[in-house]
C-alpha positions in Angstrom: 0.0 0.0 0.0 1.5 3.4 -1.0 1.4 6.5 1.1 -0.1 9.7 -0.4 2.2 12.8 -0.8 0.6 16.2 -1.3 -2.7 14.6 -2.2 -1.2 12.4 -4.9 -0.4 8.8 -4.7 3.4 8.2 -4.4 4.3 5.2 -6.5 7.8 3.7 -6.3 8.9 2.5 -9.7 11.8 0.0 -9.9 13.0 -1.5 -13.2 13.1 -5.3 -13.0 16.5 -6.7 -13.8 16.7 -8.4 -17.2 17.0 -12.2 -17.3 20.6 -11.9 -18.6 21.6 -9.6 -15.8 20.0 -11.9 -13.2 21.8 -14.9 -14.6 25.1 -13.0 -14.5 24.6 -12.1 -10.8 23.6 -15.6 -9.9 26.7 -17.0 -11.7 29.0 -14.6 -9.9 27.5 -15.6 -6.5 27.8 -19.3 -7.3 31.4 -18.7 -8.2 32.0 -16.9 -4.9 30.4 -19.7 -2.9 32.5 -22.3 -4.8 35.8 -20.5 -4.7 35.5 -19.7 -0.9 33.1 -21.4 1.5 32.7 -24.7 -0.5 36.5 -25.1 -0.9 37.0 -24.4 2.8 34.4 -26.9 3.9 36.0 -29.5 1.6 39.3 -28.9 3.3 37.7 -29.2 6.7 36.2 -32.5 5.8 39.5 -33.7 4.5 41.1 -32.8 7.8 38.3 -34.5 9.7 38.7 -37.7 7.6 42.4 -37.7 8.2 41.9 -37.3 11.9 39.4 -40.1 12.0 41.7 -42.5 10.1 44.6 -41.7 12.4 45.4 -44.0 15.3 46.1 -41.1 17.5 43.5 -38.9 19.2 43.1 -35.6 17.4 45.0 -32.9 19.3 44.0 -29.4 20.1 46.1 -28.1 17.1 44.3 -30.3 14.6 40.8 -29.5 16.0 41.8 -25.8 16.1 42.8 -25.9 12.5 39.5 -27.6 11.5 37.5 -25.0 13.5 39.4 -22.2 11.8 38.4 -23.6 8.4 34.7 -23.9 9.3 34.7 -20.4 10.8 36.3 -18.9 7.7 33.7 -20.8 5.5 30.9 -19.3 7.6 32.5 -15.8 7.3 32.8 -16.2 3.6 29.1 -17.3 3.3 28.0 -14.3 5.3 30.1 -12.0 3.1 28.5 -13.4 -0.1 25.0 -12.9 1.4 25.9 -9.4 2.4 27.1 -8.7 -1.1 23.9 -10.1 -2.6 21.9 -7.8 -0.3 23.9 -4.6 -0.7 25.3 -5.0 -4.2 28.9 -4.6 -2.9 31.4 -6.4 -5.0 34.7 -6.0 -3.0 36.6 -3.8 -0.7 37.9 -1.1 -3.1 40.0 0.5 -0.4 43.0 -1.8 -0.9 45.4 -1.9 -3.8 45.8 -5.2 -5.8 49.2 -5.7 -4.2 47.9 -5.2 -0.7 44.8 -7.4 -1.4 47.0 -10.2 -2.6 49.2 -10.1 0.5 46.1 -9.9 2.7 44.6 -12.9 0.9 47.8 -14.9 1.3 48.1 -14.1 5.0 44.5 -15.0 5.6 44.6 -18.3 3.7 47.9 -19.3 5.3 46.7 -18.5 8.8 43.8 -21.0 8.6 45.1 -23.6 6.2 48.8 -23.8 7.2 49.8 -23.1 3.6 53.5 -22.4 3.1 53.5 -19.3 0.8 56.1 -17.0 -0.6 54.6 -13.7 -2.0 56.7 -11.4 -4.2 54.8 -8.3 -5.4 56.0 -5.5 -7.7 54.7 -2.3 -6.2 54.9 -0.6 -9.6 51.8 -2.5 -10.8 49.1 0.0 -11.4 45.7 -1.0 -9.9 43.3 -2.4 -12.5 39.6 -1.5 -12.6 37.6 -3.2 -9.8 36.1 -6.0 -12.0 39.5 -7.1 -13.0 40.9 -7.0 -9.5 37.9 -9.0 -8.2 38.2 -11.7 -10.9 42.0 -12.0 -10.4 41.7 -12.3 -6.6 39.0 -14.9 -6.9 41.1 -16.9 -9.3 44.1 -16.7 -7.0 42.0 -17.9 -4.0 40.7 -20.8 -6.1 44.3 -21.8 -7.1 45.7 -21.6 -3.5 42.8 -23.6 -2.0 43.2 -26.2 -4.8 46.8 -26.6 -3.7 45.7 -27.0 -0.1 43.3 -29.7 -1.1 45.3 -31.6 -3.6 48.9 -30.9 -2.6 48.9 -30.5 1.2 52.4 -29.6 2.5 53.5 -28.2 -0.9 55.4 -24.9 -1.0 53.7 -22.2 -3.1 55.2 -19.0 -4.7 53.0 -16.1 -5.8 54.7 -13.5 -8.0 53.1 -10.2 -9.2 55.1 -8.5 -12.0 54.4 -5.2 -13.8 54.1 -5.4 -17.6 54.3 -2.4 -19.9 50.6 -1.8 -19.7 49.3 -4.3 -17.2 50.6 -7.2 -15.0 51.5 -10.8 -14.9 50.6 -12.9 -11.8 52.0 -16.5 -11.4 51.2 -19.1 -8.8 53.6 -22.1 -8.6 53.8 -25.1 -6.3 56.1 -28.1 -5.9 53.3 -30.6 -5.3 52.5 -33.8 -7.1 50.9 -32.0 -10.0 48.1 -33.3 -12.3 47.0 -33.7 -15.9 45.6 -30.3 -17.0 44.1 -31.9 -20.2 41.9 -34.1 -18.1 40.8 -31.0 -16.0 39.7 -29.1 -19.2 38.1 -32.1 -20.7 36.1 -32.8 -17.6 35.0 -29.2 -17.6 34.0 -29.4 -21.3 31.9 -32.4 -20.7 30.3 -31.6 -17.3 30.8 -27.8 -16.8 31.3 -26.4 -13.3 33.0 -23.5 -11.6 36.4 -25.0 -10.8 39.8 -24.8 -12.4 38.5 -25.8 -15.8 36.4 -22.7 -16.0 39.3 -20.4 -15.1 40.2 -19.3 -18.7 36.6 -18.2 -19.6 36.1 -16.5 -16.3 39.2 -14.4 -16.7 38.5 -13.8 -20.4 35.4 -11.8 -19.3 37.8 -9.1 -17.9 40.2 -9.4 -20.8 42.7 -11.4 -18.9 44.4 -14.6 -20.0 45.1 -17.8 -18.1 47.8 -20.4 -18.8 48.2 -23.6 -16.8 51.3 -25.8 -16.9 51.2 -29.0 -14.9 52.0 -32.6 -15.0 52.1 -35.7 -12.7 55.1 -35.2 -10.5 55.9 -31.8 -12.0 54.0 -29.4 -9.7 51.7 -26.7 -11.0 52.5 -23.3 -12.6 49.6 -21.0 -13.4 49.9 -17.6 -15.1 47.4 -14.8 -15.3 48.1 -11.9 -17.6 46.1 -8.7 -17.9 47.4 -6.4 -20.7 45.8 -3.3 -19.2 45.6 0.1 -20.8 47.8 2.2 -18.5 51.3 3.6 -19.2 54.2 1.9 -17.5 54.8 3.1 -14.0 58.4 4.1 -13.2 58.8 3.9 -9.4 60.7 1.0 -7.9 59.9 -1.2 -5.0 58.8 -4.7 -4.2 57.0 -6.3 -1.2 58.1 -9.8 -0.3 56.2 -11.9 2.3 57.2 -15.4 3.5 54.5 -17.4 5.3 56.1 -20.6 6.6 52.8 -22.5 7.1 52.7 -25.5 9.2 53.5 -29.2 8.8 50.9 -31.2 6.9 48.6 -33.6 8.8 49.1 -36.1 6.0 
């Protein structure tokens, strides 16, 4: 029921979102849930299964690590719901470099990931949609390492290009067959690693994956950008030792 204003009926008109726009929003939210909370809950289940199969009683450190994963998954779910409600996409107050370091520290703190971060401070911040897509891709890659290569050492390097940046994620884990990953995605779809090239292509970024059984994983994200090369020097290097794997 509408209230009257100055004797006239006040009617609130709101344009309904198009089907295409609604689908895009739903897809982004599904990706956020997959990249964050779902991955974290999977890690928590892996840790629980490992603890159940162990002959020793799970100690406080193991249980504390599992609790941290569940708490972070809950935090991530709430964040996605808040974004759905408010339309917020990301915290725009941090630069890409700072966001990467913050993401690395956060993931290392509750997964025990051993991570070396080397960021070139001369990288000019891309538009928010690019930064969001790249950060989500990096989170997916790092959590995949935690799931499939526990105890591996990971290196994340951000380097300035003439008009954009290159971001690489490498680990010394057991590796896998990338052809099988892309073939599975082609046949069954999904929001995981196989969808990474098309997800990044939406923001004009490219994704290259090099991996093989026993050869670790090397992923490279390139964004060509449209900014002039920045001339100031400086790098930020962060080493996060992680903790010993439970496996």
